[in-house]
N, C-alpha and C positions, 0 to 999 in steps of 0.2 A: 291414170289420174283423172278424176271426175271434177269438172268445173261446177261450182255451186252458184245458184242465183245470188245476185247482189244482196248482201245483208242476211243471208240464210245461215242459221246456226244448226249444224248437224249433230244434235244431241246423241243420237244412237251410235255415232262413230267415236265419241270421246270415251277413252278407257275409264272404267269405274275406279281403278286403283293403280298403284305403281307396281303391282305384283307381276312377276314373270310367269308365263304359262309353264307347266311342267315340261321339262325337256333338257337337252344338253346344249350348253352355250360356250362359245369361245369368248373369253373376257380379257381385259387389259387393266392392270392396276393403275389407278389415278393417284391415290394417296394411301399411305399406311401410317397410322399415328399410334404412338405409345401414350396412353392417357389413363383415365380412371372412370369407373362406372358410377352410376347414381348412388351406389352403396359404398363408394370409395374403395373399390377393388381395382387392382391393375387390369387394364384392358387394352387390347390392340384393336383399332377400328380400321377396317378395310373399306375403301370405296373403289369401285371398278366399273368400267363401261363395257357394254356388249359389242363385240365385233360381228359375231354370227350367232344365229341365222339373221339374214338381212332384214326381216320384218321387225326385229327387235333391236337393230343396230342403233347404238347411241344411248340406249336406256342405261340407267345407273342402278347399281346395287350397293347396299351398305351392310356389312357383316361385322359383328362384334365377337372378339375372342377374349372372354373374361378368364384371365389366368390367375388372378388373386383369389384367395379363399377367406373364409371367416377367421381361421386361425392365423393366416399369413396374407393380409390384404395386399401388401406390396410385392408378393411373390419373391421374397428375398431368401427363402430357404430352398435348398436343392430338393428336399423331400416333397415340397409343394409341386414342383414340376414333374417329379417321378410318380406322383399319386395317380393310380389308375382311375380314380373318380374325378380327376381334373379334366373334364370334357373339353373345356376351352383350350387348355394347353395341347391336348392331343389333336384337336381340329386345326389349331394354329400350325402345328408341325405338318399336318396333312396339306394345308395350303402351301407352305414353304416348299414341300416336295413337288407339288403339282406345278408351281410356278418356276421350279428348277432354280431356286435361289441358293446362294452359298451359305454355309453355316457360320455366319457372322454373329458373334456374341454381343457386339456393341449395338444396342437398340437404335441409336441415331443413325449409324451407318447402314444397319439392316433395313430400316424403314426407307431411308433415302434410296438405297440400291434397288428396292422393290418396284419403284416407279417405272411404268412401262412394261413390266413383266407380263407375259401372256400365259393363260392357263384355261382349263376347262372347268366348268361348274355345272353339276347336275342339279336342276331346280325341282323342288317339290313344294307342295302347299300344305300347311297344317293350321289348326285353330288353337289359339292360346287358351289354356284351360284355367288360368288363374291370374291374379294381379290386376293392375289398372287396365290392362288390354284384354281381359277375358272375353272370349268370343270373337276376337279379331283374327282375320286370316293373315298369315305371314308366309314368306318363303323360307325354306331350309335348303342349304347347299352342301353337296359333297364335291370334293375337288380331285381333278385328274390332270395328267400331263397332256399337252396338245399332241394330237396324232394318235393317242391311245384309244380314242372312241370317236364315232361320228357325231357331228353336231346335228341338231334338228329337234323339232317339237314332238312330244308324245301325243299321238292322235287318239289313243284308246281303242277299245274293241269296236270294230265296225268302221273306224275312221280311216282317213287316208294313210297311206304308208308313211313312215317317218322319212322326212327329207334328210338325206345324208350326203356328206362330202366325200366319204370313203366309198370307192366303187364296189359294186357287187361282183361276185365271180361269174364268169361266163357259164351259161347253162349248156348242157350237151343234149342235142336233139336225139330222140330215139330213132333206131334204124327203120327205114321204110319197108313195108311189107312187099314181098316179091310179087310181080304181076302174075295173073293166071296163066296156066300152060297154054301156049299157042297165041296169046294176045301180044300185039306189038308192044315193045318196050318203050315207055315214055322217057324223055330225057329227065335226068334228075333235077329237082328244084334247086334254084340258086341258094347257096348257103349264106346266112347272115354272118357278117364279120364278127369274130370273137372279141369280147370285151378285153381291154388291156389287163394283164395280170398284175401290174403294179400301179397303184393309184398315185395321184398328185394331191398335195395339200397346199392351200394358199397361206402365205405368211401375212398375218394381220398388220405387220409393221411396214414391210416394203411392197406388199401386194403381189409379189412374184410367187410362182408355184414351184414346189420341190417334191421329189419322191418321198414317200412316207418314211423310208429307212433313213433318209438324210435330214428329215424335217426338224427334229429336236435339236440337232447340232447347229443347224442354220439359225434357228430362233435365238439361241444363246449368242451366236456370233453377231447376228443382226442387231439385237438389243444393245450389245456392247459397242456397236459401231465399227466392228472389225470387217465388215463387208461393204 
């Protein structure tokens, strides 16, 4: 932490927007609401906060899942939900699976039960090509289960390696060349300890670490207050 002179305004340190940098984030549901869009179509609005990576911890995202259509604004027909062109409905189901939420059909119970659920979101950035916000940069998210991918920022070509919470596999050193005939044999160099074969993941709820294989089950129990 750098202390600033009294009264100094560090303009260069202030973010230009609320966008998340491209990368994989662990997030936690703050609210999920069943509402309507500006065009009166049924829409679920997700707000979530970032747990990891640490440099973005506490940042909020807002994602809209528009499930209503022009022909069925309130999404009251089963055909609306089955429609392959209904991107909002498909992405809403992807989020449900990533957050490991139960298939509760009552929207009030489903939205209430989603609070505190933990999931992964892969953030990318795109530019709006039309409408009132044409030319504006926005985040787009894909959703995954916690533990299925490492969190970290995308550094791009030539950048630093992605910071990950999942451990890399131990590398195997090549065998040393034999000494020349007649030369005294040197003692073998000390071997570095091998990396652990099984990684640990931190739970964003209780802050304890668990093996990857047990992590998903723990998250569900932890969020339900069963541990």
